[in-house]
N, C-alpha and C positions, 0 to 999 in steps of 0.2 A: 448176762450171761445173771439166773439165778446163785443165789448163795443156799448152801446144803440146808434143807430142816432141821431143827434143831428142837428141843423139846422147851417148853414156857420159861420153867427151873431155868436153864442153863441159857436161852435168850436171856432173859433179866440177869442174870449174873454175868456174862461178861455187859451187858450196860453199865452195870453196876462197877466192873471193872473197868472200863475204855472212855465211856461219856461223862461230861461235865457233871456235876448235881444240880448248875442251873437248865439243864435238860430235862424237862421234869416231865412227869409221865400223867395221865387222867389215874383214874382208883389206884394211888399207888398200894395200899394197900393190897387190892386183888389185880392188878393193871391186865389189861385185856390183850391178846395178842394177835395183831393184825395179822392177816396172810393175804390178802388180797381184797380186792374191787371191780365193782363189775354195777354202769350205773352208778343211782346213786345210794349201791349199799357199798357195807365193810363186812369182811366174811372173819371171823374166828378162825383158828387153827381146827379147834371143832366141826367149825362147817356150821355158826350160829351166827342169824345172820344181825343185821346192824344198818337201821339209815342212820348216812352219812350227814349231821346238819354243821359239821366244822370244817373240811379239807377243803373249804374254796372249791364244792361239784355241784353249786346248785343250778350252774349255766350250764356244762352238759354229761358231766357225769363223770365217774371212772373208764379206763377206758374205751372209750367212745373211737368209734372205730374212724372216723373224721379226721379228730385228733391225734389218736397212735399214728394214720398214715401220714397226715402234715409233719408231726416230731419227725418221722421216717424217715421223707424227703428231706426235713431242711438240716439231720443228721449225719445223712449220705456228702452233704456238700460243706455244712461248718458248727459248731458246735462252740459258740465260746459269748463272753459278757459283754458288757455294752462299754466296757472301757477303750474297744477299739474302733473306730470309722466301720461302716458296715450299712447300706444302702435298705437295705432292710430295714431297721431300727426306725430309723429318719421315714420311710415309704409309712409304717408301720402308725406312726406318732401324725405323721401328716393326716391318714386315711381314719384313722381318732378323731384327732380333732375338728374336722369334717360331720363329726354326729355330736360336739359337746357345745358348749356357752361359750363366746370367747373367752371369756377371763378364766375359764380350762384348758388354757391352750399348751402350758406345760408340763413335761410328765415327768417320771420316774419309776423307769419299770423294773419290776423286783421278782422273786420267783416263790414270791409266796406272802401270801396274808395276813401269816399267822404273829402272833406276836410272843414265840417262845421263848425270845431271851430276856423278858420282863420280869422282873418279880410280883407275886404275885399281890393284888391290893395296888399297883401302880403301872401308871401304861410311859 
């Protein structure tokens, strides 16, 4: 279910009221309000196009039809985290391990490669 579109100022005010200050914005003096992504591009509320070099899209892009279909099919079965036993995570780790050197055979799956919780200048 998509949220109702609101103006940039209203979104910023809501974010400042409801989100932790540790969740930093890019360009805080004039943040970009992104409303959609397609392929390697992001689009703001005015329709301006930005190439996305940050959001882990280098492999397949935003809204890739095969990824969207696979996610849809999986979500019809189960959408959970790795704290429960499930065959898919083990099967995926096995397939992935077969493509890597033996030293890289232990995996830690995350939902993002971002480092949004760290303070600037530290990691």
